[in-house]
All heavy atoms as TSV, in Angstrom:
chain	resi	resn	atom	element	x	y	z
A	1	MET	N	N	87.479	106.879	88.233
A	1	MET	CA	C	88.400	107.063	87.138
A	1	MET	C	C	89.353	108.202	87.485
A	1	MET	O	O	88.997	109.123	88.205
A	1	MET	CB	C	87.618	107.390	85.879
A	1	MET	CG	C	88.269	106.868	84.665
A	1	MET	SD	S	87.126	106.918	83.290
A	1	MET	CE	C	88.312	106.964	82.025
A	2	LEU	N	N	90.549	108.140	87.002
A	2	LEU	CA	C	91.578	109.113	87.327
A	2	LEU	C	C	91.733	110.117	86.204
A	2	LEU	O	O	92.461	109.886	85.249
A	2	LEU	CB	C	92.903	108.404	87.599
A	2	LEU	CG	C	94.100	109.277	87.935
A	2	LEU	CD1	C	93.822	110.117	89.180
A	2	LEU	CD2	C	95.328	108.425	88.161
A	3	GLY	N	N	91.015	111.251	86.314
A	3	GLY	CA	C	91.140	112.328	85.340
A	3	GLY	C	C	91.004	111.853	83.910
A	3	GLY	O	O	90.040	111.206	83.541
A	4	LYS	N	N	91.989	112.162	83.073
A	4	LYS	CA	C	91.977	111.746	81.668
A	4	LYS	C	C	92.694	110.418	81.469
A	4	LYS	O	O	92.802	109.937	80.345
A	4	LYS	CB	C	92.641	112.818	80.805
A	4	LYS	CG	C	91.862	114.116	80.788
A	4	LYS	CD	C	92.552	115.136	79.915
A	4	LYS	CE	C	91.800	116.444	79.916
A	4	LYS	NZ	N	92.457	117.456	79.101
A	5	ALA	N	N	93.203	109.831	82.545
A	5	ALA	CA	C	93.892	108.540	82.451
A	5	ALA	C	C	92.868	107.416	82.272
A	5	ALA	O	O	91.665	107.618	82.430
A	5	ALA	CB	C	94.728	108.299	83.695
A	6	ASN	N	N	93.330	106.246	81.976
A	6	ASN	CA	C	92.464	105.099	81.744
A	6	ASN	C	C	92.399	104.172	82.949
A	6	ASN	O	O	92.109	102.997	82.802
A	6	ASN	CB	C	92.963	104.320	80.526
A	6	ASN	CG	C	92.855	105.126	79.267
A	6	ASN	OD1	O	91.857	105.779	79.037
A	6	ASN	ND2	N	93.896	105.102	78.461
A	7	TYR	N	N	92.669	104.683	84.145
A	7	TYR	CA	C	92.651	103.856	85.344
A	7	TYR	C	C	91.308	103.959	86.043
A	7	TYR	O	O	90.758	105.044	86.219
A	7	TYR	CB	C	93.753	104.278	86.315
A	7	TYR	CG	C	95.142	104.013	85.784
A	7	TYR	CD1	C	96.021	105.060	85.565
A	7	TYR	CD2	C	95.561	102.727	85.497
A	7	TYR	CE1	C	97.294	104.827	85.077
A	7	TYR	CE2	C	96.824	102.487	85.002
A	7	TYR	CZ	C	97.688	103.538	84.795
A	7	TYR	OH	O	98.942	103.294	84.308
A	8	ILE	N	N	90.774	102.808	86.456
A	8	ILE	CA	C	89.505	102.732	87.170
A	8	ILE	C	C	89.746	101.895	88.421
A	8	ILE	O	O	90.376	100.840	88.353
A	8	ILE	CB	C	88.421	102.076	86.295
A	8	ILE	CG1	C	88.227	102.865	85.000
A	8	ILE	CG2	C	87.108	101.955	87.054
A	8	ILE	CD1	C	87.354	102.169	83.989
A	9	ALA	N	N	89.232	102.346	89.570
A	9	ALA	CA	C	89.345	101.585	90.820
A	9	ALA	C	C	88.141	100.651	90.938
A	9	ALA	O	O	86.997	101.086	90.814
A	9	ALA	CB	C	89.408	102.527	92.008
A	10	LEU	N	N	88.393	99.364	91.166
A	10	LEU	CA	C	87.333	98.361	91.292
A	10	LEU	C	C	87.423	97.685	92.653
A	10	LEU	O	O	88.513	97.360	93.122
A	10	LEU	CB	C	87.466	97.291	90.207
A	10	LEU	CG	C	87.442	97.763	88.765
A	10	LEU	CD1	C	87.790	96.607	87.840
A	10	LEU	CD2	C	86.095	98.331	88.421
A	11	VAL	N	N	86.263	97.462	93.279
A	11	VAL	CA	C	86.176	96.742	94.551
A	11	VAL	C	C	85.012	95.779	94.429
A	11	VAL	O	O	83.967	96.118	93.876
A	11	VAL	CB	C	85.941	97.708	95.730
A	11	VAL	CG1	C	85.828	96.950	97.037
A	11	VAL	CG2	C	87.049	98.732	95.817
A	12	GLY	N	N	85.163	94.569	94.967
A	12	GLY	CA	C	84.095	93.582	94.920
A	12	GLY	C	C	82.968	93.908	95.878
A	12	GLY	O	O	83.133	94.634	96.843
A	13	GLY	N	N	81.803	93.345	95.608
A	13	GLY	CA	C	80.643	93.529	96.468
A	13	GLY	C	C	79.393	93.036	95.772
A	13	GLY	O	O	79.425	92.633	94.616
A	14	GLY	N	N	78.278	93.048	96.479
A	14	GLY	CA	C	77.010	92.600	95.906
A	14	GLY	C	C	76.753	91.133	96.185
A	14	GLY	O	O	77.455	90.487	96.957
A	15	LYS	N	N	75.724	90.582	95.539
A	15	LYS	CA	C	75.326	89.188	95.774
A	15	LYS	C	C	76.326	88.185	95.215
A	15	LYS	O	O	76.578	87.146	95.800
A	15	LYS	CB	C	73.948	88.925	95.165
A	15	LYS	CG	C	72.839	89.659	95.865
A	15	LYS	CD	C	71.518	89.337	95.236
A	15	LYS	CE	C	70.406	90.115	95.919
A	15	LYS	NZ	N	69.114	89.871	95.306
A	16	ASN	N	N	76.884	88.474	94.046
A	16	ASN	CA	C	77.826	87.564	93.402
A	16	ASN	C	C	79.038	88.379	92.947
A	16	ASN	O	O	79.205	88.634	91.751
A	16	ASN	CB	C	77.142	86.868	92.219
A	16	ASN	CG	C	77.994	85.754	91.649
A	16	ASN	OD1	O	78.969	85.334	92.254
A	16	ASN	ND2	N	77.632	85.294	90.476
A	17	PRO	N	N	79.928	88.766	93.882
A	17	PRO	CA	C	81.033	89.662	93.517
A	17	PRO	C	C	82.072	88.982	92.634
A	17	PRO	O	O	82.372	87.806	92.792
A	17	PRO	CB	C	81.638	90.055	94.858
A	17	PRO	CG	C	81.281	88.947	95.774
A	17	PRO	CD	C	79.963	88.405	95.291
A	18	LYS	N	N	82.603	89.738	91.693
A	18	LYS	CA	C	83.676	89.239	90.830
A	18	LYS	C	C	85.019	89.312	91.548
A	18	LYS	O	O	85.903	88.502	91.317
A	18	LYS	CB	C	83.728	90.051	89.535
A	18	LYS	CG	C	84.760	89.537	88.570
A	18	LYS	CD	C	84.659	90.170	87.218
A	18	LYS	CE	C	85.713	89.579	86.301
A	18	LYS	NZ	N	85.561	89.988	84.933
A	19	PHE	N	N	85.172	90.310	92.436
A	19	PHE	CA	C	86.407	90.492	93.203
A	19	PHE	C	C	86.088	90.395	94.685
A	19	PHE	O	O	84.982	90.726	95.113
A	19	PHE	CB	C	87.020	91.872	92.922
A	19	PHE	CG	C	87.285	92.142	91.477
A	19	PHE	CD1	C	86.522	93.051	90.775
A	19	PHE	CD2	C	88.303	91.476	90.814
A	19	PHE	CE1	C	86.758	93.301	89.439
A	19	PHE	CE2	C	88.545	91.715	89.470
A	19	PHE	CZ	C	87.780	92.631	88.790
A	20	PRO	N	N	87.057	89.972	95.516
A	20	PRO	CA	C	86.849	89.950	96.966
A	20	PRO	C	C	86.640	91.365	97.509
A	20	PRO	O	O	87.157	92.335	96.950
A	20	PRO	CB	C	88.152	89.365	97.515
A	20	PRO	CG	C	88.831	88.724	96.362
A	20	PRO	CD	C	88.354	89.426	95.133
A	21	ILE	N	N	85.909	91.490	98.626
A	21	ILE	CA	C	85.608	92.803	99.189
A	21	ILE	C	C	86.808	93.442	99.870
A	21	ILE	O	O	86.776	94.616	100.192
A	21	ILE	CB	C	84.418	92.739	100.169
A	21	ILE	CG1	C	84.717	91.792	101.324
A	21	ILE	CG2	C	83.150	92.353	99.437
A	21	ILE	CD1	C	83.679	91.793	102.411
A	22	ASN	N	N	87.880	92.686	100.077
A	22	ASN	CA	C	89.070	93.249	100.717
A	22	ASN	C	C	90.186	93.574	99.719
A	22	ASN	O	O	91.294	93.881	100.107
A	22	ASN	CB	C	89.605	92.307	101.796
A	22	ASN	CG	C	90.151	91.015	101.225
A	22	ASN	OD1	O	89.673	90.516	100.224
A	22	ASN	ND2	N	91.165	90.490	101.871
A	23	LYS	N	N	89.899	93.508	98.419
A	23	LYS	CA	C	90.892	93.843	97.394
A	23	LYS	C	C	90.470	95.089	96.628
A	23	LYS	O	O	89.297	95.267	96.311
A	23	LYS	CB	C	91.075	92.697	96.397
A	23	LYS	CG	C	91.925	91.576	96.912
A	23	LYS	CD	C	92.292	90.633	95.806
A	23	LYS	CE	C	93.198	89.539	96.323
A	23	LYS	NZ	N	93.579	88.620	95.267
A	24	LEU	N	N	91.452	95.920	96.329
A	24	LEU	CA	C	91.255	97.100	95.500
A	24	LEU	C	C	92.049	96.877	94.220
A	24	LEU	O	O	93.263	96.686	94.264
A	24	LEU	CB	C	91.740	98.355	96.221
A	24	LEU	CG	C	91.742	99.656	95.434
A	24	LEU	CD1	C	90.310	100.070	95.098
A	24	LEU	CD2	C	92.421	100.759	96.223
A	25	ILE	N	N	91.362	96.842	93.096
A	25	ILE	CA	C	92.006	96.597	91.805
A	25	ILE	C	C	92.001	97.897	91.015
A	25	ILE	O	O	90.955	98.521	90.846
A	25	ILE	CB	C	91.271	95.487	91.016
A	25	ILE	CG1	C	91.415	94.146	91.731
A	25	ILE	CG2	C	91.835	95.353	89.610
A	25	ILE	CD1	C	90.307	93.788	92.600
A	26	ILE	N	N	93.176	98.315	90.544
A	26	ILE	CA	C	93.288	99.469	89.656
A	26	ILE	C	C	93.366	98.911	88.242
A	26	ILE	O	O	94.341	98.266	87.871
A	26	ILE	CB	C	94.531	100.334	89.981
A	26	ILE	CG1	C	94.564	100.703	91.459
A	26	ILE	CG2	C	94.562	101.561	89.079
A	26	ILE	CD1	C	93.379	101.503	91.939
A	27	TRP	N	N	92.308	99.121	87.468
A	27	TRP	CA	C	92.154	98.555	86.129
A	27	TRP	C	C	92.602	99.564	85.081
A	27	TRP	O	O	92.184	100.711	85.098
A	27	TRP	CB	C	90.686	98.184	85.921
A	27	TRP	CG	C	90.394	97.550	84.612
A	27	TRP	CD1	C	89.891	98.150	83.500
A	27	TRP	CD2	C	90.578	96.183	84.275
A	27	TRP	NE1	N	89.753	97.244	82.494
A	27	TRP	CE2	C	90.165	96.024	82.934
A	27	TRP	CE3	C	91.057	95.079	84.969
A	27	TRP	CZ2	C	90.216	94.799	82.286
A	27	TRP	CZ3	C	91.109	93.866	84.319
A	27	TRP	CH2	C	90.694	93.732	83.002
A	28	ASP	N	N	93.471	99.125	84.168
A	28	ASP	CA	C	93.887	99.948	83.032
A	28	ASP	C	C	92.961	99.614	81.869
A	28	ASP	O	O	93.078	98.559	81.250
A	28	ASP	CB	C	95.338	99.649	82.671
A	28	ASP	CG	C	95.882	100.570	81.592
A	28	ASP	OD1	O	95.066	101.217	80.882
A	28	ASP	OD2	O	97.110	100.646	81.450
A	29	ASP	N	N	92.017	100.502	81.595
A	29	ASP	CA	C	91.003	100.230	80.582
A	29	ASP	C	C	91.575	100.229	79.168
A	29	ASP	O	O	91.071	99.532	78.292
A	29	ASP	CB	C	89.871	101.246	80.693
A	29	ASP	CG	C	88.628	100.787	79.960
A	29	ASP	OD1	O	88.282	99.592	80.092
A	29	ASP	OD2	O	88.024	101.606	79.265
A	30	ALA	N	N	92.633	100.978	78.930
A	30	ALA	CA	C	93.236	101.014	77.598
A	30	ALA	C	C	93.907	99.685	77.261
A	30	ALA	O	O	93.822	99.201	76.133
A	30	ALA	CB	C	94.244	102.146	77.500
A	31	LYS	N	N	94.575	99.085	78.242
A	31	LYS	CA	C	95.297	97.829	78.007
A	31	LYS	C	C	94.499	96.598	78.424
A	31	LYS	O	O	94.938	95.474	78.208
A	31	LYS	CB	C	96.627	97.859	78.746
A	31	LYS	CG	C	97.545	98.953	78.220
A	31	LYS	CD	C	98.854	98.970	78.972
A	31	LYS	CE	C	99.743	100.097	78.469
A	31	LYS	NZ	N	100.960	100.222	79.248
A	32	GLN	N	N	93.343	96.810	79.081
A	32	GLN	CA	C	92.444	95.731	79.497
A	32	GLN	C	C	93.112	94.721	80.441
A	32	GLN	O	O	93.060	93.506	80.210
A	32	GLN	CB	C	91.874	95.016	78.272
A	32	GLN	CG	C	90.985	95.892	77.412
A	32	GLN	CD	C	89.701	96.270	78.120
A	32	GLN	OE1	O	88.974	95.409	78.568
A	32	GLN	NE2	N	89.435	97.565	78.238
A	33	PHE	N	N	93.761	95.226	81.512
A	33	PHE	CA	C	94.306	94.338	82.529
A	33	PHE	C	C	94.396	95.090	83.854
A	33	PHE	O	O	94.317	96.316	83.901
A	33	PHE	CB	C	95.674	93.769	82.124
A	33	PHE	CG	C	96.821	94.723	82.283
A	33	PHE	CD1	C	97.637	94.665	83.397
A	33	PHE	CD2	C	97.093	95.689	81.312
A	33	PHE	CE1	C	98.700	95.557	83.531
A	33	PHE	CE2	C	98.138	96.572	81.447
A	33	PHE	CZ	C	98.951	96.501	82.565
A	34	ALA	N	N	94.562	94.333	84.936
A	34	ALA	CA	C	94.701	94.918	86.273
A	34	ALA	C	C	96.130	95.427	86.433
A	34	ALA	O	O	97.074	94.645	86.486
A	34	ALA	CB	C	94.370	93.900	87.343
A	35	ALA	N	N	96.299	96.747	86.502
A	35	ALA	CA	C	97.625	97.347	86.625
A	35	ALA	C	C	98.171	97.195	88.042
A	35	ALA	O	O	99.361	96.973	88.230
A	35	ALA	CB	C	97.575	98.816	86.233
A	36	VAL	N	N	97.303	97.324	89.047
A	36	VAL	CA	C	97.707	97.225	90.453
A	36	VAL	C	C	96.610	96.494	91.213
A	36	VAL	O	O	95.430	96.749	90.997
A	36	VAL	CB	C	97.903	98.633	91.078
A	36	VAL	CG1	C	98.265	98.536	92.548
A	36	VAL	CG2	C	98.947	99.421	90.332
A	37	THR	N	N	96.998	95.589	92.103
A	37	THR	CA	C	96.056	94.930	92.997
A	37	THR	C	C	96.562	95.089	94.417
A	37	THR	O	O	97.694	94.709	94.716
A	37	THR	CB	C	95.928	93.429	92.660
A	37	THR	OG1	O	95.504	93.307	91.309
A	37	THR	CG2	C	94.923	92.751	93.559
A	38	LEU	N	N	95.739	95.675	95.279
A	38	LEU	CA	C	96.081	95.879	96.684
A	38	LEU	C	C	95.138	95.048	97.539
A	38	LEU	O	O	93.916	95.115	97.365
A	38	LEU	CB	C	95.970	97.356	97.069
A	38	LEU	CG	C	96.838	98.323	96.280
A	38	LEU	CD1	C	96.461	99.759	96.617
A	38	LEU	CD2	C	98.300	98.081	96.585
A	39	GLU	N	N	95.687	94.259	98.465
A	39	GLU	CA	C	94.866	93.439	99.346
A	39	GLU	C	C	94.964	93.984	100.763
A	39	GLU	O	O	96.060	94.285	101.244
A	39	GLU	CB	C	95.327	91.989	99.304
A	39	GLU	CG	C	94.412	91.067	100.066
A	39	GLU	CD	C	94.720	89.610	99.817
A	39	GLU	OE1	O	95.515	89.301	98.919
A	39	GLU	OE2	O	94.164	88.787	100.546
A	40	PHE	N	N	93.816	94.114	101.440
A	40	PHE	CA	C	93.749	94.660	102.787
A	40	PHE	C	C	93.184	93.612	103.741
A	40	PHE	O	O	92.469	92.705	103.311
A	40	PHE	CB	C	92.847	95.903	102.802
A	40	PHE	CG	C	93.349	97.017	101.932
A	40	PHE	CD1	C	92.856	97.198	100.650
A	40	PHE	CD2	C	94.331	97.880	102.391
A	40	PHE	CE1	C	93.316	98.218	99.841
A	40	PHE	CE2	C	94.800	98.908	101.584
A	40	PHE	CZ	C	94.290	99.077	100.314
A	41	PRO	N	N	93.467	93.738	105.041
A	41	PRO	CA	C	92.945	92.766	106.000
A	41	PRO	C	C	91.444	92.924	106.267
A	41	PRO	O	O	90.809	92.006	106.769
A	41	PRO	CB	C	93.753	93.031	107.271
A	41	PRO	CG	C	94.262	94.413	107.125
A	41	PRO	CD	C	94.398	94.670	105.650
A	42	THR	N	N	90.863	94.093	105.954
A	42	THR	CA	C	89.433	94.335	106.163
A	42	THR	C	C	88.788	94.796	104.862
A	42	THR	O	O	89.468	95.046	103.866
A	42	THR	CB	C	89.207	95.421	107.241
A	42	THR	OG1	O	89.849	96.627	106.815
A	42	THR	CG2	C	89.777	95.002	108.586
A	43	GLN	N	N	87.472	94.940	104.893
A	43	GLN	CA	C	86.703	95.350	103.720
A	43	GLN	C	C	87.094	96.753	103.258
A	43	GLN	O	O	87.291	97.648	104.058
A	43	GLN	CB	C	85.224	95.334	104.067
A	43	GLN	CG	C	84.323	95.774	102.949
A	43	GLN	CD	C	82.856	95.765	103.354
A	43	GLN	OE1	O	82.522	95.473	104.490
A	43	GLN	NE2	N	82.002	96.073	102.423
A	44	VAL	N	N	87.211	96.934	101.949
A	44	VAL	CA	C	87.475	98.251	101.364
A	44	VAL	C	C	86.128	98.960	101.241
A	44	VAL	O	O	85.210	98.455	100.594
A	44	VAL	CB	C	88.146	98.128	99.977
A	44	VAL	CG1	C	88.319	99.489	99.346
A	44	VAL	CG2	C	89.478	97.412	100.092
A	45	LEU	N	N	85.999	100.116	101.877
A	45	LEU	CA	C	84.740	100.854	101.857
A	45	LEU	C	C	84.657	101.833	100.694
A	45	LEU	O	O	83.587	102.067	100.151
A	45	LEU	CB	C	84.559	101.608	103.183
A	45	LEU	CG	C	84.534	100.726	104.429
A	45	LEU	CD1	C	84.458	101.583	105.675
A	45	LEU	CD2	C	83.367	99.760	104.363
A	46	GLN	N	N	85.783	102.444	100.327
A	46	GLN	CA	C	85.827	103.370	99.205
A	46	GLN	C	C	87.273	103.558	98.774
A	46	GLN	O	O	88.190	103.084	99.437
A	46	GLN	CB	C	85.198	104.709	99.562
A	46	GLN	CG	C	85.919	105.467	100.652
A	46	GLN	CD	C	85.280	106.808	100.926
A	46	GLN	OE1	O	84.813	107.468	99.999
A	46	GLN	NE2	N	85.244	107.210	102.181
A	47	SER	N	N	87.478	104.238	97.660
A	47	SER	CA	C	88.842	104.513	97.199
A	47	SER	C	C	88.879	105.882	96.540
A	47	SER	O	O	87.872	106.354	96.016
A	47	SER	CB	C	89.323	103.440	96.223
A	47	SER	OG	O	88.547	103.479	95.055
A	48	ARG	N	N	90.038	106.488	96.577
A	48	ARG	CA	C	90.283	107.772	95.922
A	48	ARG	C	C	91.587	107.648	95.161
A	48	ARG	O	O	92.581	107.160	95.695
A	48	ARG	CB	C	90.420	108.900	96.940
A	48	ARG	CG	C	89.252	109.090	97.841
A	48	ARG	CD	C	88.203	109.906	97.171
A	48	ARG	NE	N	87.086	110.031	98.094
A	48	ARG	CZ	C	86.094	110.822	97.904
A	48	ARG	NH1	N	86.041	111.579	96.837
A	48	ARG	NH2	N	85.114	110.883	98.755
A	49	LEU	N	N	91.595	108.091	93.925
A	49	LEU	CA	C	92.796	108.058	93.103
A	49	LEU	C	C	93.263	109.476	92.830
A	49	LEU	O	O	92.455	110.361	92.566
A	49	LEU	CB	C	92.525	107.378	91.760
A	49	LEU	CG	C	92.085	105.929	91.778
A	49	LEU	CD1	C	91.791	105.472	90.366
A	49	LEU	CD2	C	93.112	105.061	92.425
A	50	SER	N	N	94.561	109.674	92.918
A	50	SER	CA	C	95.163	110.921	92.460
A	50	SER	C	C	96.409	110.534	91.680
A	50	SER	O	O	96.795	109.372	91.646
A	50	SER	CB	C	95.508	111.839	93.634
A	50	SER	OG	O	96.644	111.378	94.317
A	51	ARG	N	N	97.055	111.487	91.080
A	51	ARG	CA	C	98.257	111.167	90.304
A	51	ARG	C	C	99.413	110.708	91.186
A	51	ARG	O	O	100.328	110.055	90.722
A	51	ARG	CB	C	98.675	112.371	89.474
A	51	ARG	CG	C	97.635	112.712	88.447
A	51	ARG	CD	C	98.294	112.984	87.113
A	51	ARG	NE	N	97.280	113.296	86.129
A	51	ARG	CZ	C	96.942	112.468	85.165
A	51	ARG	NH1	N	97.518	111.319	85.055
A	51	ARG	NH2	N	96.020	112.815	84.296
A	52	SER	N	N	99.369	111.020	92.481
A	52	SER	CA	C	100.483	110.664	93.357
A	52	SER	C	C	100.122	109.663	94.438
A	52	SER	O	O	101.004	109.094	95.062
A	52	SER	CB	C	101.058	111.921	94.016
A	52	SER	OG	O	100.068	112.538	94.806
A	53	GLN	N	N	98.820	109.407	94.696
A	53	GLN	CA	C	98.429	108.517	95.786
A	53	GLN	C	C	97.192	107.708	95.444
A	53	GLN	O	O	96.370	108.112	94.632
A	53	GLN	CB	C	98.115	109.325	97.050
A	53	GLN	CG	C	99.282	110.062	97.619
A	53	GLN	CD	C	98.874	110.871	98.845
A	53	GLN	OE1	O	97.699	111.078	99.097
A	53	GLN	NE2	N	99.847	111.312	99.601
A	54	ILE	N	N	97.095	106.553	96.115
A	54	ILE	CA	C	95.879	105.747	96.100
A	54	ILE	C	C	95.414	105.693	97.551
A	54	ILE	O	O	96.122	105.180	98.408
A	54	ILE	CB	C	96.142	104.320	95.587
A	54	ILE	CG1	C	96.690	104.360	94.167
A	54	ILE	CG2	C	94.875	103.483	95.674
A	54	ILE	CD1	C	97.204	103.025	93.677
A	55	LEU	N	N	94.245	106.242	97.853
A	55	LEU	CA	C	93.711	106.253	99.207
A	55	LEU	C	C	92.583	105.249	99.311
A	55	LEU	O	O	91.705	105.191	98.453
A	55	LEU	CB	C	93.187	107.644	99.574
A	55	LEU	CG	C	94.219	108.766	99.575
A	55	LEU	CD1	C	93.525	110.098	99.826
A	55	LEU	CD2	C	95.270	108.519	100.621
A	56	SER	N	N	92.602	104.472	100.396
A	56	SER	CA	C	91.561	103.489	100.619
A	56	SER	C	C	91.150	103.507	102.084
A	56	SER	O	O	91.644	102.716	102.879
A	56	SER	CB	C	92.067	102.102	100.225
A	56	SER	OG	O	91.065	101.160	100.454
A	57	PRO	N	N	90.254	104.421	102.479
A	57	PRO	CA	C	89.821	104.457	103.868
A	57	PRO	C	C	88.987	103.225	104.209
A	57	PRO	O	O	88.181	102.765	103.407
A	57	PRO	CB	C	88.992	105.729	103.969
A	57	PRO	CG	C	88.761	106.181	102.596
A	57	PRO	CD	C	89.671	105.457	101.684
A	58	ARG	N	N	89.213	102.687	105.399
A	58	ARG	CA	C	88.474	101.516	105.876
A	58	ARG	C	C	87.979	101.820	107.277
A	58	ARG	O	O	88.135	102.925	107.775
A	58	ARG	CB	C	89.391	100.299	105.862
A	58	ARG	CG	C	89.956	100.001	104.484
A	58	ARG	CD	C	90.912	98.821	104.516
A	58	ARG	NE	N	91.707	98.764	105.723
A	58	ARG	CZ	C	92.982	99.081	105.806
A	58	ARG	NH1	N	93.616	99.501	104.746
A	58	ARG	NH2	N	93.633	98.982	106.926
A	59	SER	N	N	87.398	100.834	107.935
A	59	SER	CA	C	86.897	101.046	109.289
A	59	SER	C	C	88.058	101.259	110.269
A	59	SER	O	O	87.902	101.885	111.292
A	59	SER	CB	C	86.043	99.869	109.725
A	59	SER	OG	O	86.782	98.677	109.670
A	60	LYS	N	N	89.222	100.755	109.945
A	60	LYS	CA	C	90.432	100.968	110.741
A	60	LYS	C	C	91.153	102.206	110.220
A	60	LYS	O	O	90.723	102.808	109.252
A	60	LYS	CB	C	91.355	99.736	110.633
A	60	LYS	CG	C	90.729	98.453	111.090
A	60	LYS	CD	C	90.590	98.425	112.578
A	60	LYS	CE	C	89.973	97.086	113.004
A	60	LYS	NZ	N	89.680	97.016	114.382
A	61	PRO	N	N	92.291	102.603	110.809
A	61	PRO	CA	C	93.017	103.782	110.301
A	61	PRO	C	C	93.343	103.666	108.808
A	61	PRO	O	O	93.547	102.577	108.285
A	61	PRO	CB	C	94.296	103.791	111.136
A	61	PRO	CG	C	93.922	103.089	112.390
A	61	PRO	CD	C	92.909	102.041	111.992
A	62	GLN	N	N	93.407	104.817	108.138
A	62	GLN	CA	C	93.613	104.851	106.694
A	62	GLN	C	C	95.027	104.448	106.309
A	62	GLN	O	O	95.963	104.636	107.058
A	62	GLN	CB	C	93.333	106.248	106.157
A	62	GLN	CG	C	91.898	106.665	106.314
A	62	GLN	CD	C	91.651	108.027	105.714
A	62	GLN	OE1	O	92.534	108.628	105.143
A	62	GLN	NE2	N	90.442	108.516	105.843
A	63	THR	N	N	95.131	103.912	105.098
A	63	THR	CA	C	96.416	103.527	104.527
A	63	THR	C	C	96.623	104.319	103.246
A	63	THR	O	O	95.722	104.415	102.425
A	63	THR	CB	C	96.437	102.026	104.197
A	63	THR	OG1	O	96.148	101.299	105.383
A	63	THR	CG2	C	97.785	101.606	103.657
A	64	THR	N	N	97.814	104.889	103.069
A	64	THR	CA	C	98.155	105.610	101.850
A	64	THR	C	C	99.223	104.825	101.107
A	64	THR	O	O	100.221	104.424	101.698
A	64	THR	CB	C	98.697	107.014	102.178
A	64	THR	OG1	O	97.719	107.701	102.928
A	64	THR	CG2	C	98.993	107.783	100.917
A	65	HIS	N	N	99.013	104.594	99.826
A	65	HIS	CA	C	99.985	103.879	99.005
A	65	HIS	C	C	100.498	104.816	97.928
A	65	HIS	O	O	99.709	105.476	97.260
A	65	HIS	CB	C	99.342	102.654	98.342
A	65	HIS	CG	C	98.905	101.622	99.307
A	65	HIS	ND1	N	99.764	100.711	99.838
A	65	HIS	CD2	C	97.707	101.387	99.870
A	65	HIS	CE1	C	99.110	99.938	100.675
A	65	HIS	NE2	N	97.852	100.332	100.709
A	66	PRO	N	N	101.815	104.883	97.738
A	66	PRO	CA	C	102.323	105.716	96.639
A	66	PRO	C	C	101.842	105.150	95.309
A	66	PRO	O	O	101.774	103.954	95.131
A	66	PRO	CB	C	103.836	105.622	96.769
A	66	PRO	CG	C	104.113	104.576	97.782
A	66	PRO	CD	C	102.851	104.225	98.489
A	67	ALA	N	N	101.490	106.023	94.394
A	67	ALA	CA	C	100.935	105.587	93.118
A	67	ALA	C	C	102.008	105.437	92.042
A	67	ALA	O	O	101.686	105.388	90.867
A	67	ALA	CB	C	99.873	106.571	92.661
A	68	SER	N	N	103.251	105.336	92.411
A	68	SER	CA	C	104.325	105.242	91.423
A	68	SER	C	C	104.173	103.987	90.557
A	68	SER	O	O	104.501	104.006	89.390
A	68	SER	CB	C	105.692	105.264	92.102
A	68	SER	OG	O	105.816	104.167	92.985
A	69	ALA	N	N	103.669	102.889	91.125
A	69	ALA	CA	C	103.491	101.676	90.336
A	69	ALA	C	C	102.362	101.825	89.339
A	69	ALA	O	O	102.366	101.214	88.280
A	69	ALA	CB	C	103.202	100.502	91.269
A	70	ALA	N	N	101.373	102.668	89.646
A	70	ALA	CA	C	100.225	102.823	88.770
A	70	ALA	C	C	100.383	103.992	87.787
A	70	ALA	O	O	99.595	104.133	86.875
A	70	ALA	CB	C	98.966	103.042	89.594
A	71	SER	N	N	101.384	104.825	88.008
A	71	SER	CA	C	101.509	105.985	87.138
A	71	SER	C	C	102.240	105.607	85.857
A	71	SER	O	O	103.139	104.803	85.850
A	71	SER	CB	C	102.245	107.113	87.854
A	71	SER	OG	O	103.551	106.703	88.184
A	72	GLY	N	N	101.822	106.199	84.787
A	72	GLY	CA	C	102.407	105.928	83.488
A	72	GLY	C	C	103.551	106.866	83.195
A	72	GLY	O	O	103.947	107.667	84.032
A	73	PRO	N	N	104.108	106.779	82.014
A	73	PRO	CA	C	105.196	107.681	81.655
A	73	PRO	C	C	104.729	109.134	81.606
A	73	PRO	O	O	103.581	109.409	81.291
A	73	PRO	CB	C	105.628	107.206	80.273
A	73	PRO	CG	C	104.561	106.309	79.797
A	73	PRO	CD	C	103.759	105.863	80.969
A	74	LYS	N	N	105.618	110.033	81.920
A	74	LYS	CA	C	105.256	111.457	81.961
A	74	LYS	C	C	105.656	112.149	80.697
A	74	LYS	O	O	106.471	111.805	79.964
A	74	LYS	CB	C	105.914	112.115	83.145
A	74	LYS	CG	C	105.388	111.494	84.413
A	74	LYS	CD	C	105.862	112.261	85.617
A	74	LYS	CE	C	105.380	111.514	86.811
A	74	LYS	NZ	N	104.928	112.043	87.870
């Protein structure tokens, strides 16, 4: 979860995953919909959210995505 915001990072996994293991979904819990969906060529191992970036380190080199699409009004 991102601080006091309503964003939650979701990644699929387990025996019967709801989401694919190579997608990172940023869920807006207040509005009950996926605000951002990022698809990667390999499995997402973890994610980090900040007000300015979405980090998703994988087995390959890391990718940084600007969080402007996920940020709300200031």
